[in-house]
N, C-alpha and C positions, 0 to 999 in steps of 0.2 A: 511634463515629467512628474512622476508621483513622488512624493516626500518619502524618505527612507526613514520613517519613524517606527518605533516598535509596534505600534497599531497597524501601520500598513504592511509591515513584514508578517505580522500574525494573520492579517486578512489574506495575504497571499498564500500563506501556508494552510489556511482554512480552506480557501478556494482550490488548491491543488489537491488536497485530501479529498473533498467532496468530488472533484474531477476523477480521481482514482476510483472512488466508491461507485460513481455513476458508470464508468467504463467496465468495471466488474459486473455491474447489474446488467448492462446492455449485452455483455458476452454470455451471461447466464440466462437472460431474459426474465430477471427477478427485480420486482420493484425496489428503489432505494429510498431511504428516508427514515424519519423518526418512526419507531414502532414497526419497521419493515424487517425483512430478512437481511438487509444490507444497510449499514448505518455508519456514517463517518463519526468517529469519536470526537466528543467536544474537547477543545483545546484546553491543555493543562492536566488532563485526566491520565492516569497510568494505564498501561497495557497495550494491546494492539491499536493502531490508528483506524483501521476498518473493522467494525464489529460485524460478524456474520452469524447468522441464526438459521435453524431449520434446513430448508432445501439448499440454500446458498452455502451453509457451512458443509453439506454433504458433498456438493459439486465442486467447491473451490477450496481445496485443503492446503491453504497458505495462511500464515500469520503475516499480516502486511504492516510494515513500517513506511511512513511517508516523510520525506525530507524536501523542504523548499528553502534551500539556503545557498548563498554564494560561495561560501568556504566549504569545500568538500572535506568531510571528517569521516571517510568511509570506514576505517577500522572501528571507530567509536559507534557509528551507526549500526554496523553489523553486529557488534557487541550488544547494543540495545535491542536489535531485532531478535537476537537469539535469547535474550533475557526475557522478552515478551512473547516468545514463541509458545503457542499453545499445544497441548499434547496432541499427537497424531496429525500434526501439520508440519510443513516446511516453512522456513521464514523466506520472506520476500521483500525486498527494499526498493521503493520508487523514489527517485531523485529528480529534482529540477532546479535549474539555475536560470536567472533572467536571460531572455533572447536565445534560450537553448531549448531543444526538445527533450521531454522527459525520458529517462533511462530506467531500466531495471537491473537490479544486482541480485543474484542468487547463488546459492551454492553449486558448484560445478557438478557434483554427483546428481543433484536434483535436476540440473538443466539436462544432462545426458539421459537421465531416467524419463524426462518428458520427451525429448527428441525421440527416444526408442518408441515410446507410446504412439506418437505422432506418425512415425514411419510404419509401425504395425497397424495403424488405422484404429487405435483404441480411443 
């Protein structure tokens, strides 16, 4: 069993943030990492948690917030995601708790716009 220290919690958060960046990269077929079009923001920096540049920013029009915490604070997290939302994007929140699968939270109108595009084959 891993100790529940601040450093281990930060490591879990950083690992989940990198997991999200990697998954976005795989979906877009774009490299992930330092000085690449998809990069996980360093811990403690302000702004979106997944930085997108170039082709990634054109294809993935979301401002991503990533939370790896046991206590769910969804309203506060959504507020933070909206505050960090970049112009021309929709906010997107990834959340994960221990022993549970990751989830995504997004605005309902954004979700239905996305479903409509999928149905139309766009």
